[in-house]
N, C-alpha and C positions, 0 to 999 in steps of 0.2 A: 504494499500500499504506499503510495507516494506521500512524502512528508507534507506536501501542500494540502492534500485532503485531510490529513490529521490536524493541521493548522486550522482548516475550515471547521471541522468538528469541534475543535477546542474553542472556537469563537462563538458557538451557538450558546446563547444565554440559557442557563438552566440545565445544560448537558454536562453532567459531572464526570470527573475522572474515572470513577468505578464503572460507569455505564460504557464508556469507550473501551475500557479494559475488558469488560464483559463481551463486547462486540469482537474484540480480538480473539478471546478465548473460544468464541462460538463458531467462528468462520475462518477459513484459510485466507492468507494475504492474496493468493491468486484469485480467489472468488471475489473478494472485496475490490480488487483492482479493476474488475470488469463492470462494476456498478457506478451509476451516476450518483452524485451527492444526494439527490432527493431519494433515490432507492435506499441509501444507507439510513437516512432519517426514517424512512418507512419501516425498515427492519428494527431500528431502535424503538420506535413506537410499539411494534409488535412484542418486542422483548420485554419492555417495561410496563406494558399495559396502558400506556398514555393514549389519549385520544389524538393529540398532536403536539409536536415540538415546533414552536413558532420560530421562524427565522426569516430574515431578509437576505436572500442569496446574493444580490448585487452588492449590498453593503459588506457582506462577509468576503466576497471575491475582492473587493477593492482594498479592504483591510489586510487580507492575505498577501496581496501583491506589495503592499507597503512594507509589511514585515519581511518578506523575501528580499526585497530591494535593500532594506536596512542591513540584513544579515550578510548580503553579498558585499555591500560597501564597507562593512566594519569587520569583515572576516570572522563572522559568528557561524558556527556550525549548528545544525539542528539534528538532534537524535530523537527518534520516536520509538515507542514500544513495539512497533511493527518491524523495526530494522533488525537484521541478523546480528549486527555488531552493537546493539543496545547493551549497555553495561550489565554484566551478569549480577552484580550486586543489587541492581534495581529489580531484576527478574526474580531474585530470591525473596523479595518482600511482598510478593503477591499483589493484592489489591491496594496496597499502599504505594505501589510503584507510580512514578510519574508517567503521564501519557507521553510527554515530550519534554526535552530540556534543551536550552540554548547554551553553547559552550564557546568560550573564547580562550585561546592559549593552549597550553600543553595538555591535551586531552587524555594522554596515556595514564594519568592518575585515576581516571574513572575505571580503569581496567586492572590496575595494580592490586596486589594483596599486600601492600606495605604502607597502609595509610593509618594514621592515628589522629583522631579529633581531640583538640585541646580547647576547652570551652569554660565559660564561667560568667559571673556577673559583670555588668558594665561599670560597677563601682567597687573594684577590689581594693584591698589594703595595698600599701606600697610593697609590703612583703610578698603578697600574693601576686602582684603584677611582676615583680622582679623574678620570682620563682617560675612564673609562666614563661618568661623569656628564657630563663636558665634551662628549664626542662625541655622546652622546644628546641633549644640549641643542641642539647644532648641527644634528643630523638633524631634531629636532622643530621648530626654527625654520624649516626649509624645508618644513614641512607633512608630514613623513614620520612614519608611525606606528611606534612601537617595540614589538617583540615580544620577550618574554623569559619566564622560568619562575618568577619570584617567589622563587628560592633566595637564600640569603645570598650576599654577595660581589658578583660582576659583574652578576648579574641585578638585584640591589637597586639598584646604580649606574644601570643602564639605565632602570629604571622611574622612579627618582628624577630623572634628567635630564629625561625627558619631562614629568613633573609640574611641575618647576621652570619649564618654558617654557609651561605651559598646553597642552601637546601631548597626543596620544592615545597610549594604550599598552594592549597586549593581553597577558593572562596566559595561558599554557598550563599548567594544573595537572596534577601527577601524581596528585592526590587528587580526590575529588568536590567540586563546588561546595558551599561551606559548611563544608568541612573544610579549613581554611587550613593549608597546609604550606609552610615551617615555621611553627610558632606564633609564633616571634619576629617574623614579618613581618605579623602580623594588622593592625597599624596601617597599614602600607603597602597592604595588601589593601583596607582600608576607604577609604583615601585615593584609590586607583585607581577604586573604585566611585563615590565621591562626586564625582569630577571627570570622570565620563563615559567611563571606560575600559570594558574588556571582559574577562570571565573565561570561559575555555572548558575543557572536560574531556570525556574519553571515559568517565570513571567515573560511576556513578550518584551523584546528590547525597548528600553526607555520607560517602561511603566513604573509608576511609584509603588511602594509596598502598601498592602492592605493589612489589616490587623491579623488575619488568619495566615498570612504569608510567612510570618515569623515562626509559627508552629510548623508549617510545611517545610521551611528551611531547616528546622531542627531535625526533622525525620530524615532529610537527605544526608545530613552530617552523620547521623548514626548508621544509615545504610551503607555509606561509602567507606566507613571505617572498620578496621579489624579490632580496634580498641578505642575507649573514650576516656580521656583524662580530664577530670573536673578540678579546676583550680580553687574556686570559691563560688558558693551558691546558697541562697536561701531556698526554702521550700516553695516560695512564690515566684522565683526567678524563672525566666524562659528556659534556663539550662535544665530545669526539672523536666521539661518536655523531651529534651535530648536524652536525659537519663532514662525516662520511661520507654522511649523508642529503643534505646540500647538494650534494655531488659527484654523487650518484646522480640528483638532481632537476635537475641542470644550473643550480644557483643560482650567482650571482656572490659570491665570497668575498673577504674582506679580514681582515687581522689587525693589531693594534696592535704596533708595535716600540718598546719603551722599556726602560729599565734596570730590573732587579729584583734583589733579593738572592738569592732562591731561583731559580736558573736552570731548575729543572724546570718552573716555572710558564710558561716560554716555549718548551717543547719543541714544541708544536704550531705555534706562531706561527713558529718558526724553520723548521720543516718546510714550512710553506706558502710562506715566503719563498724558501727554497733550492730547492724543487721548482717554484716559480712556479705554484702552484695557486690563487693568490689575490694581491690587491694588498697591499703593505706600507704601513701607515699610520703615519707618524712625526710628523705634525702636522695641523693643520686644513686646510692646503692640500692635502695628500694625500687627506684624507677628501673634500673637495669634488670633486677629480678623480675619485675612485671613485664618488661620487654621480652625477656626469655620465655615467659608463659604464652605470649601471643603467637609465637611460631611464625613470624612474618617472612614473606618471601622478598627479602631485601634485594634490590637490584645491585 
């Protein structure tokens, strides 16, 4: 199924990701390729029991052409769930998989088995930020790619640590590629691109983030990683979503244990340690032991 058709389906208001994934599971790509857009909508209506999915085909066609032109001009690749080379890590999460992703930069990280997500609060302690840089440097030195979300705080520390060591880092954006969020990290975004990193997003290029896009971003972080290192997080932080997805996807979890002034910043870390749902990292030696448990396929 051509990615332009997937783009069109994705632009139909009210047509969710899981419905498109169900379409993929129910019919072969060869069969779907022979269908007109209207025929696919009719099939979806039958599958879901809806009377009708409303759409304006001309508007969708124009918007699709704009997206394709933007991707061509800005060297953005489109992967769809119908592609043979769609990342296996997304296939492994079933109906949580994205329908399509936009990718800019070194896309090999989407297929590697040597990724670790380093995440946490936007407002870490100085100690937490410094350790985020230090641990990310140590991971990068071993050839491990760092995944994070470009947010202020712990995400910034993670990407910075990777760049410091000349390592590879991948950004999961809540916004569309080209719409840097937060704007305060535009220089970091540019540095990641200039130094061979990768940016991915489910949103169409240039789109601003919506509230639920941050949770969607968190699931992509967990899916692409072999392990997740949580630097600092309260139980109400967005990082808690990454943690829950990591549990769901059976990822190996670790958390930094260090002194902080604001104890709420360590609520999730303490929960992980107390309930033994992950490894406690108190120093570099602990980090190296955890890395050994991951069994990464380091390049």
